N, C-alpha and C positions, 0 to 999 in steps of 0.2 A: 504494500500500500504506500501511497505518498506519505512521507513523514508528517505527523500532525501539525508541527510548527509551520512547515512549508505550506501545507494545505490551508491553514488558517490565514496565512499571509496572502495567499492567492485570493481567497474568498473576500477578505477585507479590501484588497486592492480593487477587485472588479465591482464589489458592492459600492465602493466610493466613486467609481467611474460611471455609474449608470446614467446620471443626469447629463454628464458631458458627452457620453456616447449618443444619447437621444438628441441632444442639441446639435451635435456636429453631423450625425449621420441619419437622423430621423427625418420626418415624423413616423415613418413606418407605412405599412406593416412589415416590409422587409428592411430590417435594420441590421446592417453588417458592422463588424468591428475587425476589419482585416485590410491588408494591403490590396490595392487594385491595380489594374493596367491603365496607365495614362501615358500616351505616346509623345506628348508635347508639353513643354513648360506652359504655365498659365500666362495669359496675356498680362502686360503691365497694368498695375492698378485695378485688377479685377476685384469686383465687390465680394463681400463675404458670402452672400447667397450663391453667386456664380462659382466661387471656389468650392463651396460645399456640394453644389450640383456636380462638379467635375469629379470630386472624390467618390460620391455615391455611384455615379455612372461607371467609374473605374472599378469599383467593387463588384458591381453587377457584371461588368465585362470579364473580370477575372473568373467568375463562376461559369459564365457562358463559354469562355475559352476552355476551362477545365472540363466542362460537359462534353465539348467536342473532342478533346484529346482523349478522354476516358470512355468515350462512347456511352454516355450516360443513359441513353434509351435502353441499352442492353444491361448495363451494370449498376445503375443507380435508380432503378424503377421498382425494386422489390422492397424487402424489409431492410431498412437502412439505419445504421447507428451513426448519429452526428455527435462527435466527441468534442466537448468544449464548445457548445452551441451558441454561447453568448445570449443575445436577445432573440435568437431564432431565425435570423435572416436566411442562413443557408438551409436550415431544415425546411422552411417555407418554400424556398426556391426549388429544392428537390421534389417536394410534395406537389407544388403547383405546376411545375414545368414537366415533370416526368411521372407523376402519379404515384410516387413512393409513399410507403408507410414508414414514417420516421420516428425513431426514439431519440429525442434530443436531450443529451446529457449535459448537465451543468453542475458544478460544485457550489454554486452561489444560490442559496434558497430564494432570495428575492427575485432572481431572474426567471425562475420557473413560471411565475405568474405573468410576466411580460411575454414569454414564449407562447403560452396558451392564449393570451389576449390577442396578440398579433396574428396567430394562426387562425383564430376565429374570424378576425377582421378580413383576412385574406381568403376566407372561404375554404380553408383546409383544416379546420379544427379537428375533425374526426381522424385525420391522417397524421397528426403530429402529437406525440405524447411527450410531455416534458418530465424528465426524471432527475431528481437531485441525488447525486452520489459521486464518489471518487471514481473516475473512469477506470482506474486500475482495479477497482473492486466491483465492477459491473457484473451482476449475477447472470448465470445461465451458461448454456453450452449449445453450440450449433444453432444459434438464433437468427443470425443476420446474413443477408446476401452480400452486404458490403458495409464498410465503415469509412467515414470521411472525417478529416480533421483539417480545418482551415485556420492557420495561425494559432493553433492550440497545442500542438504536439510538444512545444518547448516547455510546457508546464508539467510534463509527465516524465517519469523515469522510463527511459526508452525500453530497456530490456524487459522490465516487468510489464509494461504496457503492451508490447508486442506479444509476449507470452499469453496475456489475457485475450488479446484480439484473436490469436490463433485458435483459442478455444471457443470464442464467441461466434466466429464465422462458420458458416456451413461449408462443406467441401466445395471447392471451386470458387469460394468467395474472394473478395478483393478488399484491399486497404488503399485509400487514396488520401494523400497528404499534400497540402499547400503550405509552404513555410519559408522563412528566412533561415539560412544556414551560414555557419561560421567558416570562413576561409583563412582568416588571419587572427591569431589569438588576442591581439591588442584591442579588438572590438568587443570582446566578450563582457568585460566588467561593466561598462556603461550601459550596454544593451540589457544585461541581466538586472542591474539595479533599477533602471528606469521602468522596465516593464514587469519586474518581479518574476522573471522567467529564467530558464536555463537553456540558452541557445546551444545547439549541437552542430556537428559536422555531418555532411552527407554520408561520409564513411561510417560514422557511428550508427546511423539509421540502417544502413545496409548490413552492417555486422549484427545488430540486434535482431533484424528480421531473419537473417540467415540462421542465427542460433535458435529461433523459434520455428524453423522449418518452412519459412515463407519464401517464395520465389520473387525476386525483383523484376520489374519491367524497366525499359529505358526511361530515364528521367527527361523532363521537358524544362529547359532553362528559360525563365522569363525575366531574368535580371534586368536586361536592357529596357524592358517595358514597365518596370516598376520604379525606376529612378525618379521619374517625374511625378509619380504619386506623392513622393516625399518632397519634391520641389513644391508641389501644390500645398501640402500640409504646412510647409515652412511659410509660404505666402499667406496662408490662412492665419497662422500664429502671429505673424507680423501685423496683419490687418486687425486682428482682434486686440492686440496689445495697444493699439492707438487709443483705445477707449479707457485705458487704465491710468491712474495717477501713480506716481513713483512710490507712494506709501502702500498701495494696494497689495494685499497678499497674493493676488492673482499675478502680479508682475513677476515675482520670484518663480511661481509655477510655470509661467510662460517662458521664462528664461531657461529653466531646466528642460522644458519640452523642446525649445528651439535647439538647445545643445544636443539633445538625444536624437532629434529628427535630422539635424545636420549630419551627425555621425552616420546614421543609416544611409542617407542620401549619398554622402561621400564614400561610404563603404561599398555601396552598390556600384557607384561610378568607377571606383578605383580597384575593385577586385578583393576587397577585404571581407565583403559579405556577398551572398549569392541567394537569389530567389528561384525556387524550382518547384515543380510538380512531381511528386514521387508516387509510385504505385507498387503494390506487392500482391501476390495471390497465394491462396491456400490450395494445396493439391486436391484433386477430385477424389 
């Protein structure tokens, strides 16, 4: 299981982020909290609403690109486990676009209500079940046709998580992961401390999957298409900061966010970080 102290830190972090997630990426019903595909930098002096629209459109584009790459109509239309579902944007996407029955797992109790609320608003309430638990402790055997994790796998101990997934999947089932991966170690500390996560290398994922008897498929690198998502978040942080006074507590929070977002943008541009789509399969 995830160590209790780490799990409580993750819960507290995401619970505290709910309002800002809804403000930046809402109003819903598909609210995502993950990197998107944005191919161009934002126009100079773009307004806050325009910047937010670009981010949300990029998040949706990421899922549509993944759906194409992973042949979602074949692999993500059955019983699906959405690991680290956030406010349910991805779960609703798979249910709405591909008819999946989705078990949306979150460790944040307050988020389960949002998932159910947004699923009902999107017309897929009966297809999306919100479940509060540690993903490494997910109960059952041979339950799911596929598992998907979008910007969530960094919060999980990879070896334990892959072993659990190998049991949860039905024979022939698949695991699909979208995430940021470490290429150079100097990027790890700030990344982990700001997002309360534990970024890993692609090699670590492949090794953990192999130990669990899972077969990897070729990865799809989208690093060059994610850099300007972070350019856009930086523009949004700057635009938002213009409304603060120097004594505002929000000023220090925005400064910390700007530093972390700059690091990710520079890491993606310079080879220190990598964004990719991974997939693994369980033998039939």
